[in-house]
C-alpha positions in Angstrom: -45.1 96.5 247.0 -46.5 95.1 243.7 -48.3 92.0 242.4 -46.0 90.2 239.9 -47.0 87.2 237.7 -44.3 84.7 236.9 -45.0 82.5 233.9 -42.6 79.5 233.5 -43.0 75.8 233.0 -39.7 75.2 234.7 -40.9 74.9 238.3 -37.4 75.4 239.9 -36.8 78.6 238.0 -40.3 79.9 238.7 -39.7 79.2 242.4 -36.3 81.0 242.4 -37.9 84.0 240.7 -40.8 84.0 243.1 -38.5 83.7 246.2 -36.3 86.5 244.9 -39.2 88.8 244.1 -40.9 88.0 247.5 -37.6 88.9 249.2 -37.9 92.3 247.5 -41.3 92.8 249.1 -43.5 91.8 246.2 -46.5 89.4 246.0 -46.0 86.7 243.4 -48.5 84.5 241.6 -47.4 81.9 239.1 -48.6 80.2 236.0 -47.0 77.4 234.0 -48.0 78.5 230.5 -49.4 81.5 228.6 -53.0 80.4 228.7 -53.0 80.0 232.5 -51.3 83.3 232.7 -54.1 85.0 230.9 -56.5 83.5 233.4 -54.4 84.8 236.3 -54.4 88.3 234.8 -58.2 88.3 234.6 -58.4 87.2 238.2 -56.0 89.8 239.5 -54.2 92.4 237.4 -50.4 92.2 238.1 -48.2 95.3 237.9 -45.6 93.2 235.9 -45.4 89.9 234.1 -42.2 87.9 234.0 -42.4 85.1 231.3 -40.3 82.4 229.7 -40.3 82.0 225.9 -40.6 78.3 225.4 -43.6 76.8 227.2 -46.3 74.3 226.4 -49.8 75.4 225.1 -48.8 79.0 224.5 -45.3 80.4 224.1 -44.1 83.6 225.7 -44.3 85.4 222.4 -47.9 84.2 221.8 -48.8 85.2 225.3 -47.3 88.7 224.8 -49.2 89.0 221.5 -52.5 88.1 223.3 -51.9 90.6 226.1 -51.2 93.4 223.6 -54.3 92.5 221.6 -56.5 93.0 224.6 -57.0 96.8 225.3 -57.8 96.1 229.0 -54.5 94.6 229.7 -52.2 95.8 226.9 -50.4 98.2 229.1 -49.0 95.6 231.5 -45.2 95.5 231.2 -43.8 92.1 230.2 -40.3 91.0 230.9 -39.1 88.0 229.0 -36.5 85.5 230.1 -35.3 83.3 227.3 -32.8 80.4 227.0 -32.3 80.7 223.2 -35.1 82.8 221.7 -34.1 86.2 223.0 -33.2 87.4 219.5 -36.7 86.5 218.3 -38.2 88.5 221.1 -36.0 91.4 220.4 -37.4 91.5 216.9 -40.8 92.2 218.5 -39.5 94.7 221.1 -42.9 96.5 221.1 -44.2 93.5 223.1 -41.6 93.4 225.8 -40.5 95.9 228.5 -37.2 94.0 228.7 -35.6 90.8 227.4 -33.0 88.8 229.3 -31.1 85.8 228.0 -30.6 82.9 230.4 -28.4 82.8 232.4 -29.1 86.4 233.4 -27.8 88.9 236.0 -30.3 88.9 238.9 -29.4 92.5 239.9 -30.0 93.8 236.4 -33.2 91.8 236.3 -34.4 93.4 239.6 -33.6 96.9 238.3 -35.8 96.3 235.2 -38.6 94.9 237.5 -38.4 98.1 239.5 -38.4 100.2 236.3 -41.4 98.3 235.0 -43.3 98.8 238.3 -42.5 102.6 238.3 -44.1 103.0 234.9 -47.4 101.6 236.0 
């Protein structure tokens, strides 16, 4: 259905998300930080990016700012999953299609992924 980029330094969560999205029929690529995610986007443009907030090298917020600063990729919807920084992300709502606090409802998450794909 769609190419989705999952960005998370927590390998188990990234694999869980990848498996869930693959079961939904999507192709998933992964990156462990924002800088690596920007490289993946330049290799193959995803329909949606799912990112964590707290990561080494570049946070999810810094990553979203970098995406929105680049006119070629600024329109890619970004869904943020956050353990504790969801309120910070919500203050920058223009950067994110949706924000979920961990733990999150997987069905609500999948609905937002579908909505993000539909807008592309």
